[in-house]
KEDRENBA-363346 format. One line per field, with one value per atom (N, C-alpha, C): residue number from 1; residue in three letters; atom name; x negated, z, y. Coordinates in steps of 0.02 Angstrom, whole numbers, plus 50000, padded with zeros to 5 digits. Atoms other than C-alpha are relative to their C-alpha. Example, Ala and Ser with C-alpha at 12.3 -4.5 7.8 and 13.67 -1.06 7.14 Angstrom:
! residues 2
seq: 1,1,1,2,2,2
type: ALA,ALA,ALA,SER,SER,SER
atom: N,CA,C,N,CA,C
xx: 49955,49385,49955,50042,49316,50039
zz: 50000,50390,50000,49997,50357,50037
yy: 49941,49775,50060,49941,49947,50055
***
This chain:
! residues 90
seq: 1,1,1,2,2,2,3,3,3,4,4,4,5,5,5,6,6,6,7,7,7,8,8,8,9,9,9,10,10,10,11,11,11,12,12,12,13,13,13,14,14,14,15,15,15,16,16,16,17,17,17,18,18,18,19,19,19,20,20,20,21,21,21,22,22,22,23,23,23,24,24,24,25,25,25,26,26,26,27,27,27,28,28,28,29,29,29,30,30,30,31,31,31,32,32,32,33,33,33,34,34,34,35,35,35,36,36,36,37,37,37,38,38,38,39,39,39,40,40,40,41,41,41,42,42,42,43,43,43,44,44,44,45,45,45,46,46,46,47,47,47,48,48,48,49,49,49,50,50,50,51,51,51,52,52,52,53,53,53,54,54,54,55,55,55,56,56,56,57,57,57,58,58,58,59,59,59,60,60,60,61,61,61,62,62,62,63,63,63,64,64,64,65,65,65,66,66,66,67,67,67,68,68,68,69,69,69,70,70,70,71,71,71,72,72,72,73,73,73,74,74,74,75,75,75,76,76,76,77,77,77,78,78,78,79,79,79,80,80,80,81,81,81,82,82,82,83,83,83,84,84,84,85,85,85,86,86,86,87,87,87,88,88,88,89,89,89,90,90,90
type: UNK,UNK,UNK,UNK,UNK,UNK,UNK,UNK,UNK,UNK,UNK,UNK,UNK,UNK,UNK,UNK,UNK,UNK,UNK,UNK,UNK,UNK,UNK,UNK,UNK,UNK,UNK,UNK,UNK,UNK,UNK,UNK,UNK,UNK,UNK,UNK,UNK,UNK,UNK,UNK,UNK,UNK,UNK,UNK,UNK,UNK,UNK,UNK,UNK,UNK,UNK,UNK,UNK,UNK,UNK,UNK,UNK,UNK,UNK,UNK,UNK,UNK,UNK,UNK,UNK,UNK,UNK,UNK,UNK,UNK,UNK,UNK,UNK,UNK,UNK,UNK,UNK,UNK,UNK,UNK,UNK,UNK,UNK,UNK,UNK,UNK,UNK,UNK,UNK,UNK,UNK,UNK,UNK,UNK,UNK,UNK,UNK,UNK,UNK,UNK,UNK,UNK,UNK,UNK,UNK,UNK,UNK,UNK,UNK,UNK,UNK,UNK,UNK,UNK,UNK,UNK,UNK,UNK,UNK,UNK,UNK,UNK,UNK,UNK,UNK,UNK,UNK,UNK,UNK,UNK,UNK,UNK,UNK,UNK,UNK,UNK,UNK,UNK,UNK,UNK,UNK,UNK,UNK,UNK,UNK,UNK,UNK,UNK,UNK,UNK,UNK,UNK,UNK,UNK,UNK,UNK,UNK,UNK,UNK,UNK,UNK,UNK,UNK,UNK,UNK,UNK,UNK,UNK,UNK,UNK,UNK,UNK,UNK,UNK,UNK,UNK,UNK,UNK,UNK,UNK,UNK,UNK,UNK,UNK,UNK,UNK,UNK,UNK,UNK,UNK,UNK,UNK,UNK,UNK,UNK,UNK,UNK,UNK,UNK,UNK,UNK,UNK,UNK,UNK,UNK,UNK,UNK,UNK,UNK,UNK,UNK,UNK,UNK,UNK,UNK,UNK,UNK,UNK,UNK,UNK,UNK,UNK,UNK,UNK,UNK,UNK,UNK,UNK,UNK,UNK,UNK,UNK,UNK,UNK,UNK,UNK,UNK,UNK,UNK,UNK,UNK,UNK,UNK,UNK,UNK,UNK,UNK,UNK,UNK,UNK,UNK,UNK,UNK,UNK,UNK,UNK,UNK,UNK,UNK,UNK,UNK,UNK,UNK,UNK,UNK,UNK,UNK,UNK,UNK,UNK
atom: N,CA,C,N,CA,C,N,CA,C,N,CA,C,N,CA,C,N,CA,C,N,CA,C,N,CA,C,N,CA,C,N,CA,C,N,CA,C,N,CA,C,N,CA,C,N,CA,C,N,CA,C,N,CA,C,N,CA,C,N,CA,C,N,CA,C,N,CA,C,N,CA,C,N,CA,C,N,CA,C,N,CA,C,N,CA,C,N,CA,C,N,CA,C,N,CA,C,N,CA,C,N,CA,C,N,CA,C,N,CA,C,N,CA,C,N,CA,C,N,CA,C,N,CA,C,N,CA,C,N,CA,C,N,CA,C,N,CA,C,N,CA,C,N,CA,C,N,CA,C,N,CA,C,N,CA,C,N,CA,C,N,CA,C,N,CA,C,N,CA,C,N,CA,C,N,CA,C,N,CA,C,N,CA,C,N,CA,C,N,CA,C,N,CA,C,N,CA,C,N,CA,C,N,CA,C,N,CA,C,N,CA,C,N,CA,C,N,CA,C,N,CA,C,N,CA,C,N,CA,C,N,CA,C,N,CA,C,N,CA,C,N,CA,C,N,CA,C,N,CA,C,N,CA,C,N,CA,C,N,CA,C,N,CA,C,N,CA,C,N,CA,C,N,CA,C,N,CA,C,N,CA,C,N,CA,C,N,CA,C,N,CA,C,N,CA,C,N,CA,C,N,CA,C,N,CA,C,N,CA,C,N,CA,C
xx: 49987,45647,50033,49979,45645,50049,49921,45816,49959,49961,45822,50042,49932,45950,50017,49991,46032,50078,49932,46168,50024,49955,46309,50015,49977,46347,50105,49971,46530,49969,50045,46431,50021,50032,46354,50063,49947,46532,50030,49966,46592,49968,50063,46454,50039,49997,46480,50089,49937,46668,50010,49990,46638,49970,50030,46594,49918,50084,46424,49985,50042,46386,49948,50030,46246,49988,49990,46325,50042,49983,46403,49938,50105,46228,49982,50035,46169,50025,49944,46341,49966,50023,46292,49916,50070,46100,50006,50015,46133,50016,49976,46250,49963,50078,46107,49982,50050,45991,50032,49982,46114,49997,49989,46161,49908,50074,45984,49974,50046,45928,50025,49955,46077,50027,49945,46188,50020,49928,46262,50023,49961,46315,50075,49939,46486,50026,49971,46611,50015,49967,46657,50080,49928,46817,50047,49936,46958,49998,50003,46959,49928,50038,46816,49892,50051,46610,49986,50050,46566,50054,50028,46566,50015,50008,46599,49974,50066,46513,50026,49959,46610,49956,50007,46572,50047,49939,46690,50015,49947,46797,49948,50035,46675,50061,49947,46748,49984,50027,46653,50025,49956,46712,50038,49976,46817,49939,50029,46748,49950,49977,46666,49989,49998,46669,49955,50057,46527,50008,49992,46575,49922,50030,46445,50004,49999,46391,49904,50072,46228,50006,50015,46149,49924,50048,46010,49940,50034,45863,50034,49949,45993,50033,49937,46110,50027,49956,46239,50037,49931,46328,50020,49959,46467,50044,49945,46584,50005,50002,46585,50072,49934,46743,50010,49969,46824,50045,49920,46940,50027,49969,47026,50029,49982,47012,50073,49958,47147,50075,49953,47254,50007,50018,47178,49993,50007,47118,50050,49969,47199,50034
zz: 50078,51175,50003,49976,51158,49960,50020,51089,49980,50031,50969,50002,49984,50995,49910,50073,50835,49999,50007,50846,49933,50058,50696,50005,50047,50594,50065,49959,50697,50087,49935,50871,49993,49969,50846,50009,49995,50817,50054,49968,50948,50069,49920,51098,50003,50014,50991,50036,50008,51029,50091,49931,51239,50000,49978,51352,50015,50008,51327,50078,49970,51495,50068,49968,51608,50031,49968,51724,49944,50061,51554,49975,50019,51474,50049,49947,51621,50010,49996,51624,49955,50032,51466,49991,49990,51479,50019,49996,51597,49999,50006,51529,49922,50041,51373,50030,49981,51490,50048,49942,51591,49927,50079,51391,49983,50001,51343,50039,49916,51518,49967,49973,51509,49907,50040,51339,49988,50013,51330,50067,49920,51504,49975,50021,51435,49953,50054,51351,49915,50065,51185,50007,49989,51159,49932,50034,51104,49918,50108,50885,49989,50039,50867,50020,49999,50891,50043,49954,50996,50072,49915,51199,50019,49971,51290,50099,49937,51467,50033,50004,51571,50052,49929,51716,50013,49952,51838,49996,50004,51858,50075,49941,51934,50051,49958,52034,49942,50068,51849,49945,50062,51738,50017,50005,51681,49984,50008,51660,49933,50058,51498,50007,50005,51395,49927,50087,51258,49958,50026,51115,49982,50054,51050,49974,50018,50961,50001,50030,50949,49957,50056,50781,50038,49965,50845,50057,49959,50909,50013,50002,50876,50035,49964,50965,49994,50049,50875,50062,49985,50962,49962,50051,50894,50011,49960,51002,50090,49919,51173,49978,49999,51235,50089,49926,51389,50024,49954,51504,50066,49924,51643,50012,49992,51752,50013,49964,51837,49928,50054,51674,49961,50069,51607,49945,50090,51449,49961,50061,51283,49976
yy: 49971,56401,50042,49972,56556,50039,49989,56652,50057,49912,56810,49994,49959,56920,50039,49970,56956,50056,49992,57092,49998,50002,57097,50058,49926,57276,50005,49994,57243,50012,49998,57236,50091,49950,57405,50028,49967,57489,49974,49991,57413,50020,49971,57468,50096,49921,57657,50020,49950,57655,49988,49997,57614,50061,49931,57749,50000,49993,57821,50009,49956,57832,49930,50057,57757,49922,50065,57632,49956,50020,57562,49970,50029,57531,49958,50035,57463,49938,50056,57313,49976,50019,57304,49955,50029,57259,49919,50075,57140,49954,50060,57024,50009,49992,57047,49930,50030,56979,49950,50110,56824,49973,50041,56784,49953,50031,56766,49958,50040,56675,49915,50046,56567,49973,49978,56567,49930,50048,56394,50012,50020,56410,50023,50004,56494,49983,50051,56391,50031,49953,56418,49975,49971,56497,49930,50071,56376,50016,49938,56394,50019,49974,56449,49986,50022,56434,50078,49939,56609,50005,49989,56626,50060,49929,56770,49994,49967,56836,50063,49948,56957,50064,49953,57108,49998,49977,57154,50072,49928,57310,50042,49978,57434,50059,49935,57611,50059,49969,57698,49988,50005,57580,49940,50040,57455,49973,50063,57286,49985,50057,57194,49971,50076,57049,50007,50026,56997,49965,50059,56894,49987,50047,56796,49956,50061,56643,49991,50022,56533,49962,50025,56476,49970,49999,56383,50035,49954,56498,50070,49965,56633,50026,49991,56725,50051,49936,56841,50043,49938,56989,50013,49968,56993,50062,49949,57107,50008,49942,57218,50022,49934,57307,50015,49983,57356,49920,50051,57242,50008,49985,57243,49926,50069,57071,49968,50013,57082,49992,50017,57080,49956,50095,56911,50002,49984,56877,50000,49988,56916,49928
***
């Protein structure tokens, strides 16, 4: 099934708040490609319809976590933020 990626307005705001570096853009691109290829792989977060995928911390920047939801053939990008896997999930 071909999936369409649809960012919501809050997603654009969260992207704007990230460090604007090539490394962050590359990590974000990797996350989007991953969830496009295997959108149902991430577990649904308890009490929501959202799922989350992660990157790890690198020397150049914190890891990222990208929240999204699936509705039929559409993947909605909800929010992205920096996170530190050593601190765990909030």
